SELOPA-188560 format. One record per residue (C-alpha): x, y, z; residue number from 1. Coordinates in Angstrom, 2 decimals. Layout:
<rs>
> c1	c2	c3	pos
> X	Y	Z	NUM
...
</rs>
This chain:
<rs>
> c1	c2	c3	pos
> 13.61	-14.41	10.45	1
> 16.24	-12.11	11.11	2
> 16.89	-10.62	14.51	3
> 18.07	-6.80	14.86	4
> 19.18	-5.22	17.87	5
> 19.16	-1.49	17.90	6
> 18.07	1.08	15.06	7
> 18.69	-0.90	11.69	8
> 18.66	2.20	9.67	9
> 21.66	4.20	11.42	10
> 24.89	3.76	12.71	11
> 27.27	0.72	11.80	12
> 25.91	-2.62	10.98	13
> 27.04	-6.44	11.39	14
> 25.48	-9.07	9.58	15
> 25.76	-12.17	11.61	16
> 25.01	-15.89	10.71	17
> 24.61	-15.62	7.28	18
> 25.70	-17.40	4.10	19
> 27.87	-14.71	2.57	20
> 27.96	-15.15	-1.70	21
> 30.55	-12.57	-2.25	22
> 30.48	-12.55	-6.16	23
> 34.18	-13.35	-7.12	24
> 33.18	-16.84	-8.22	25
> 33.98	-18.62	-4.53	26
> 31.44	-21.00	-3.14	27
> 29.37	-19.19	-0.39	28
> 30.60	-19.63	3.03	29
> 29.30	-19.16	6.59	30
> 30.36	-15.94	8.16	31
> 29.66	-11.90	9.09	32
> 30.14	-8.74	7.62	33
> 30.58	-5.67	9.33	34
> 29.44	-2.53	7.51	35
> 30.84	1.05	8.87	36
> 29.26	3.98	7.14	37
> 28.92	3.35	3.59	38
> 31.27	0.80	3.04	39
> 32.05	-2.94	4.02	40
> 34.35	-2.65	6.60	41
> 35.59	-6.32	7.18	42
> 34.28	-9.83	6.46	43
> 34.98	-12.75	8.67	44
> 34.20	-16.54	8.39	45
> 32.22	-18.35	10.93	46
> 30.53	-16.55	13.61	47
> 31.80	-14.21	16.93	48
> 34.82	-13.22	14.80	49
> 33.98	-9.55	14.53	50
> 33.24	-6.85	17.20	51
> 29.54	-6.16	18.09	52
> 30.11	-3.25	20.38	53
> 28.12	0.37	19.47	54
> 26.84	-1.51	16.02	55
> 23.51	-2.82	14.99	56
> 23.52	-6.55	14.95	57
> 21.33	-8.62	12.43	58
> 21.32	-12.25	12.78	59
> 20.73	-13.61	9.45	60
> 19.63	-17.15	10.91	61
> 21.52	-18.67	7.95	62
> 19.93	-16.69	5.09	63
> 22.21	-15.15	2.14	64
> 24.23	-12.04	2.41	65
> 25.13	-10.88	-1.28	66
> 25.75	-7.73	-3.39	67
> 23.18	-5.75	-4.85	68
> 22.42	-6.33	-8.61	69
> 22.91	-4.08	-11.56	70
> 20.34	-4.03	-14.55	71
> 22.47	-2.94	-17.34	72
> 19.89	-1.72	-19.88	73
> 17.22	0.24	-18.06	74
> 14.42	2.50	-19.25	75
> 12.72	4.31	-16.31	76
> 10.41	5.90	-18.95	77
> 9.20	2.93	-20.37	78
> 5.62	3.20	-18.43	79
> 4.51	-0.68	-18.83	80
> 2.48	0.08	-22.12	81
> 2.32	-1.73	-25.53	82
> 3.64	0.76	-27.72	83
> 6.12	3.62	-28.14	84
> 3.45	5.92	-29.07	85
> 1.72	5.17	-25.19	86
> 5.07	6.07	-23.95	87
> 6.00	9.06	-25.76	88
> 2.60	10.81	-25.46	89
> 2.50	10.36	-21.56	90
> 2.39	14.28	-20.37	91
> 6.15	15.52	-19.16	92
> 4.72	16.16	-15.61	93
> 3.02	12.89	-15.21	94
> 5.93	10.96	-16.79	95
> 8.95	12.63	-14.59	96
> 6.68	11.38	-11.54	97
> 6.23	7.84	-13.35	98
> 10.12	7.68	-13.62	99
> 10.55	8.27	-9.95	100
> 8.17	6.04	-8.87	101
> 10.16	3.25	-11.03	102
> 13.30	3.95	-9.93	103
> 11.95	3.09	-6.41	104
> 10.82	-0.21	-7.66	105
> 13.84	-1.33	-9.04	106
> 15.47	-0.50	-5.64	107
> 12.99	-2.29	-3.80	108
> 13.59	-5.31	-6.06	109
> 17.22	-5.61	-5.34	110
> 18.66	-3.60	-8.02	111
> 20.69	-1.27	-6.41	112
> 22.72	0.18	-9.59	113
> 21.12	0.57	-12.94	114
> 22.74	1.86	-16.39	115
> 20.15	3.92	-18.34	116
> 19.66	2.94	-21.86	117
> 17.45	5.47	-23.52	118
> 14.79	7.83	-22.26	119
> 11.66	9.17	-23.69	120
> 12.12	12.73	-23.36	121
> 15.54	14.46	-23.59	122
> 16.42	15.14	-19.86	123
> 14.36	12.68	-17.83	124
> 17.35	10.48	-16.92	125
> 19.35	13.26	-15.96	126
> 16.61	14.70	-13.86	127
> 16.12	11.31	-12.13	128
> 19.54	10.59	-11.64	129
> 20.35	13.93	-9.93	130
> 17.45	13.66	-7.70	131
> 18.50	10.28	-6.39	132
> 22.10	11.41	-5.95	133
> 20.54	14.52	-3.76	134
> 18.31	12.46	-2.03	135
> 15.34	13.95	-3.12	136
> 13.71	10.49	-4.22	137
> 14.80	6.87	-3.52	138
> 16.33	5.14	-6.13	139
> 19.53	2.83	-7.39	140
> 22.69	4.20	-8.59	141
> 22.03	5.45	-11.63	142
> 24.09	6.34	-15.15	143
> 21.77	8.69	-17.20	144
> 21.07	8.12	-20.74	145
> 20.23	10.29	-23.93	146
> 17.08	9.83	-25.77	147
> 17.47	7.20	-28.74	148
> 19.00	8.92	-31.82	149
> 17.59	7.75	-34.85	150
> 17.16	8.79	-38.79	151
> 14.20	10.06	-40.57	152
> 11.72	6.80	-40.71	153
> 13.98	4.72	-38.51	154
> 13.25	2.97	-35.37	155
> 12.06	5.61	-32.97	156
> 10.89	8.09	-35.57	157
> 7.20	8.29	-34.46	158
> 6.41	11.80	-35.77	159
> 3.32	11.82	-37.65	160
> 3.93	13.23	-41.53	161
> 1.30	15.93	-41.09	162
> 3.12	17.00	-37.73	163
> 6.54	16.51	-38.10	164
> 7.60	18.19	-34.79	165
> 10.33	16.86	-32.25	166
> 8.04	16.62	-29.61	167
> 6.03	13.98	-31.05	168
> 9.20	11.84	-31.71	169
> 9.94	8.90	-29.34	170
> 13.52	9.25	-30.59	171
> 15.81	12.30	-31.57	172
> 15.87	12.52	-35.33	173
> 19.29	13.33	-37.22	174
> 20.34	13.20	-40.95	175
> 23.96	13.70	-41.70	176
> 27.10	14.30	-39.78	177
> 26.59	17.90	-38.73	178
> 23.28	17.00	-37.32	179
> 24.48	14.31	-35.54	180
> 27.11	16.32	-33.82	181
> 24.76	18.92	-32.69	182
> 22.50	16.22	-31.36	183
> 25.08	14.55	-29.35	184
> 26.41	18.03	-28.05	185
> 22.84	19.08	-26.68	186
> 22.53	15.96	-24.88	187
> 25.96	16.23	-23.50	188
> 25.07	19.96	-22.59	189
> 22.14	18.25	-20.79	190
> 24.55	16.15	-18.70	191
> 23.83	12.63	-19.91	192
> 26.21	9.72	-19.04	193
> 25.29	7.71	-22.18	194
> 24.81	8.40	-25.87	195
> 22.33	6.12	-27.28	196
> 22.38	5.46	-30.98	197
> 19.90	3.10	-32.82	198
> 21.73	1.11	-35.25	199
> 19.55	-1.31	-36.35	200
> 15.77	-1.79	-36.43	201
> 13.23	-3.62	-34.53	202
> 10.57	-5.76	-36.25	203
> 7.59	-4.22	-34.00	204
> 8.25	-0.67	-35.65	205
> 8.24	-2.13	-39.18	206
> 11.74	-1.78	-39.87	207
> 13.60	-5.44	-39.91	208
> 15.77	-5.98	-37.00	209
> 18.59	-6.85	-39.72	210
> 18.34	-3.52	-41.25	211
> 20.75	-0.68	-40.63	212
> 20.71	2.81	-39.92	213
> 23.29	5.73	-40.20	214
> 26.48	5.82	-42.30	215
> 30.17	5.02	-40.82	216
> 30.66	8.96	-40.84	217
> 27.54	9.59	-38.63	218
> 28.30	7.20	-36.16	219
> 31.98	8.07	-36.03	220
> 31.10	11.55	-35.27	221
> 28.77	10.55	-32.56	222
> 31.33	8.44	-31.01	223
> 33.93	10.91	-31.41	224
> 31.86	13.67	-29.62	225
> 31.02	11.41	-26.87	226
> 34.47	9.97	-26.25	227
> 35.98	13.47	-26.12	228
> 34.14	14.37	-23.51	229
> 34.61	11.51	-21.56	230
> 31.54	9.69	-22.12	231
> 30.27	6.22	-23.27	232
> 28.09	5.31	-26.43	233
> 25.16	2.57	-26.16	234
> 23.53	1.17	-29.15	235
> 20.85	-0.94	-30.29	236
> 22.08	-3.15	-32.55	237
> 20.52	-6.31	-33.50	238
> 21.85	-6.89	-36.82	239
> 25.20	-8.46	-37.37	240
> 26.71	-5.38	-39.30	241
> 25.65	-3.05	-36.64	242
> 27.28	-5.14	-33.96	243
> 30.63	-4.95	-35.95	244
> 30.22	-0.95	-36.10	245
> 29.94	-0.73	-32.26	246
> 33.33	-2.56	-32.61	247
> 34.92	-0.39	-35.11	248
> 33.67	2.70	-33.39	249
> 34.43	1.69	-29.78	250
> 30.66	1.55	-28.62	251
> 30.95	0.11	-25.48	252
> 27.29	-0.97	-24.37	253
> 25.81	-3.30	-27.07	254
> 22.25	-3.98	-26.66	255
> 20.52	-6.79	-28.14	256
> 23.45	-8.26	-30.55	257
> 21.03	-10.89	-31.79	258
> 22.46	-11.87	-35.35	259
> 25.99	-12.50	-35.57	260
> 28.44	-14.07	-38.07	261
> 32.02	-15.37	-37.17	262
> 33.57	-12.25	-37.85	263
> 31.48	-10.20	-35.47	264
> 32.20	-13.21	-32.72	265
> 35.66	-12.98	-33.14	266
> 35.67	-8.99	-32.92	267
> 33.74	-9.12	-29.83	268
> 36.30	-11.72	-28.40	269
> 38.98	-9.86	-29.54	270
> 37.80	-6.62	-27.89	271
> 35.93	-8.20	-24.65	272
> 37.27	-5.97	-22.24	273
> 36.07	-3.07	-24.01	274
> 32.45	-3.70	-24.36	275
> 29.42	-5.28	-22.97	276
> 26.05	-7.02	-24.13	277
> 22.70	-6.99	-22.40	278
> 20.82	-8.64	-25.07	279
> 17.18	-8.27	-23.60	280
> 16.04	-11.90	-24.02	281
> 12.86	-11.09	-22.04	282
> 11.63	-8.72	-24.82	283
> 12.25	-11.81	-27.25	284
> 10.54	-14.07	-25.25	285
> 7.49	-12.34	-24.05	286
> 7.01	-10.57	-27.50	287
> 7.40	-14.18	-28.95	288
> 4.99	-16.07	-26.81	289
> 3.36	-13.71	-23.90	290
> 1.63	-10.45	-25.62	291
> -1.48	-11.73	-27.04	292
> -3.28	-9.87	-24.99	293
> -2.04	-6.73	-26.46	294
> -2.73	-7.86	-30.05	295
> 0.57	-9.69	-30.77	296
> -0.50	-13.38	-30.53	297
> 2.43	-16.00	-31.14	298
> 1.49	-16.37	-34.98	299
> 1.68	-12.76	-35.48	300
> 5.29	-12.43	-33.48	301
> 6.30	-15.47	-35.89	302
> 5.22	-13.53	-39.02	303
> 7.18	-10.47	-37.74	304
> 10.09	-12.60	-37.23	305
> 10.26	-12.65	-33.48	306
> 10.55	-16.40	-33.09	307
> 13.72	-16.69	-35.44	308
> 15.56	-13.76	-33.90	309
> 14.90	-15.43	-30.43	310
> 16.26	-18.72	-31.83	311
> 19.35	-16.87	-33.73	312
> 19.78	-14.74	-30.59	313
> 20.03	-17.85	-28.18	314
> 22.96	-19.17	-30.50	315
> 24.80	-16.10	-30.77	316
> 24.80	-15.22	-27.02	317
> 25.40	-19.10	-26.21	318
> 28.82	-18.21	-28.26	319
> 29.47	-15.30	-26.90	320
> 29.28	-16.53	-23.40	321
> 31.67	-19.61	-24.50	322
> 34.27	-16.85	-25.60	323
> 34.19	-15.21	-22.46	324
> 32.39	-11.67	-23.71	325
> 30.63	-9.86	-20.85	326
> 26.89	-10.59	-20.78	327
> 24.76	-8.81	-18.37	328
> 20.91	-8.58	-17.28	329
> 18.46	-6.23	-18.68	330
> 16.61	-5.06	-21.81	331
> 13.63	-3.41	-22.98	332
> 11.59	-4.03	-19.61	333
> 8.71	-1.71	-19.12	334
> 6.37	-2.82	-21.87	335
> 2.95	-3.99	-20.87	336
> 4.35	-7.55	-21.29	337
> 7.58	-7.15	-19.71	338
> 6.99	-4.96	-16.78	339
> 9.30	-2.89	-14.74	340
> 10.31	-4.92	-11.49	341
> 10.17	-8.40	-13.17	342
> 13.97	-7.88	-14.29	343
> 15.47	-10.60	-12.17	344
> 13.67	-12.92	-14.70	345
> 16.86	-12.25	-16.87	346
> 19.20	-14.39	-14.66	347
> 16.88	-17.52	-15.00	348
> 16.76	-16.77	-18.68	349
> 20.78	-16.66	-18.62	350
> 20.66	-20.18	-16.94	351
> 18.01	-21.73	-18.92	352
> 18.62	-20.59	-22.66	353
> 22.28	-19.74	-22.56	354
> 23.67	-22.58	-20.48	355
> 25.02	-20.05	-17.81	356
> 25.66	-21.98	-14.53	357
> 23.48	-20.15	-11.49	358
> 27.02	-18.87	-10.29	359
> 27.89	-17.30	-13.55	360
> 24.34	-15.74	-13.92	361
> 24.50	-14.22	-10.48	362
> 28.12	-12.74	-11.38	363
> 26.28	-11.24	-14.68	364
> 24.44	-9.24	-12.16	365
> 26.94	-8.19	-9.24	366
> 30.57	-8.73	-10.26	367
> 29.95	-7.56	-13.93	368
> 27.70	-5.05	-12.60	369
> 30.33	-3.08	-10.70	370
> 32.40	-3.04	-14.36	371
> 29.45	-1.82	-16.22	372
> 28.84	0.94	-13.91	373
> 32.52	1.74	-14.15	374
> 33.41	1.36	-10.41	375
> 34.95	-2.27	-10.21	376
> 36.94	-1.52	-7.29	377
> 34.01	-0.43	-5.10	378
> 30.80	-1.97	-6.63	379
> 29.69	-5.69	-7.34	380
> 31.66	-7.80	-4.57	381
> 31.34	-8.17	-1.09	382
> 34.71	-7.17	-0.20	383
> 36.56	-5.15	2.46	384
> 36.47	-1.41	1.48	385
> 33.62	-1.86	-1.06	386
> 30.52	0.12	-1.27	387
> 27.85	-1.37	1.30	388
> 25.04	-2.12	-1.44	389
> 23.77	-5.41	-0.07	390
> 21.12	-7.93	-0.38	391
> 19.75	-10.37	2.46	392
> 17.94	-13.43	0.83	393
> 15.54	-15.79	2.34	394
> 16.96	-18.94	0.55	395
> 19.81	-19.42	-1.72	396
> 19.79	-18.36	-5.43	397
> 22.46	-20.64	-6.31	398
> 20.19	-23.78	-5.87	399
> 17.07	-21.58	-6.75	400
> 17.63	-18.36	-9.40	401
> 14.18	-17.67	-9.16	402
> 14.15	-16.70	-5.37	403
> 15.55	-13.19	-6.57	404
> 12.22	-12.55	-8.43	405
> 10.13	-12.79	-5.53	406
> 10.11	-9.45	-3.13	407
> 8.95	-11.06	-0.24	408
> 12.12	-13.52	-0.14	409
> 14.36	-9.94	0.13	410
> 14.63	-9.69	3.82	411
> 16.76	-6.73	3.66	412
> 17.96	-4.37	0.90	413
> 20.96	-2.00	1.62	414
> 22.11	0.90	-0.37	415
> 25.16	2.89	0.38	416
> 25.14	1.64	3.86	417
> 21.54	2.54	4.53	418
> 18.42	-0.15	4.62	419
> 15.98	0.36	2.07	420
> 14.24	-2.54	3.46	421
> 15.36	-3.39	7.00	422
> 14.72	-6.97	8.55	423
> 11.41	-7.03	10.42	424
> 12.06	-8.26	13.97	425
> 8.74	-10.66	14.58	426
> 8.52	-9.85	18.25	427
> 10.42	-8.17	21.28	428
> 10.50	-11.51	23.11	429
> 12.44	-12.99	20.20	430
> 14.55	-10.09	19.79	431
> 15.37	-10.48	23.51	432
> 16.10	-14.17	23.32	433
> 18.20	-13.82	20.42	434
> 20.06	-10.94	22.20	435
> 20.80	-12.95	25.36	436
</rs>
């Protein structure tokens, strides 16, 4: 158990006697790290290399110190229910409280940064992001998304035919270039960081995953409006054609990317410095095999096409990984069978299914996380001058990647130099003995 001297929530902090996983790809080493204010001031190898005067000293007792993790495909508004309708029909007052609750849950599970991937009601993500930034609620660093923009009858259009009102729809419905421009402009007015487009279907909604939505002209209009304002575009893109359209129109955040061909892989590889892929393996795996309690038996999932998509997606993602395309954790957590807070399962899936080493899986959530958050020079690594977003782990994630799925093994969580979860002192006697 870590030993603390002085108040661990305020002032400068020295982590000593820790195994440092810095996120660069180097093997962990025994050392210590000094936090001053909200940044990492200095890292030293060995112990007793850094000054202890006037700082809070935390003896990690050999535990692992690593960067905070990033979730790249986050839906705070998804309310752990089994359908899109159950999400959308949650009243707005309760819904924003739910989002605040979930934001805190992510932070407490070691995700110190998150990229919003879509929201159920137009301004939810913006409100939550701003409340986090003002210190009104606890939560990770957050980039806010729009609703999913879709077409009439497409993925996200949940309006009943006899009640065709936008408030009843899960997504924002547009048809044609001018409606697309107006919709994107409204979300930009609300202050989103990311515009989300549904470019392909989804089996569970009745539109096949390999079916496409939107014309090239509509997609171009959305990308033009967003990029003109310095914002990014994200896409639900399962089909091979939708992946190619993401590259064509410079859509930076590609979600799912299940179906590929050689041309799509070549395009992604040629532009790998521009795009991120967050595949959402947890959705495919759990919908295929672990959703029976909610009416989707494995046989039903196979009939819908999820078993085939999982097999194809794994092969596509293996090839992307071999080609150096950036694959990050995240995707559709927040349904009944992919509950919020279980997101670190993605790292286990990356190792088990995609052939990543534990080191590569950890880097997907740390080094790559800083990149997808657009702060690669100050997030995602343990390095002098970087922001102090840190996890102190009881165990070695390189030896057992599943340790990150266990909240009780997170001895400490720090965001921006402040403890979200401080190490516990077992007793005053222990603290005094270790301080001697």
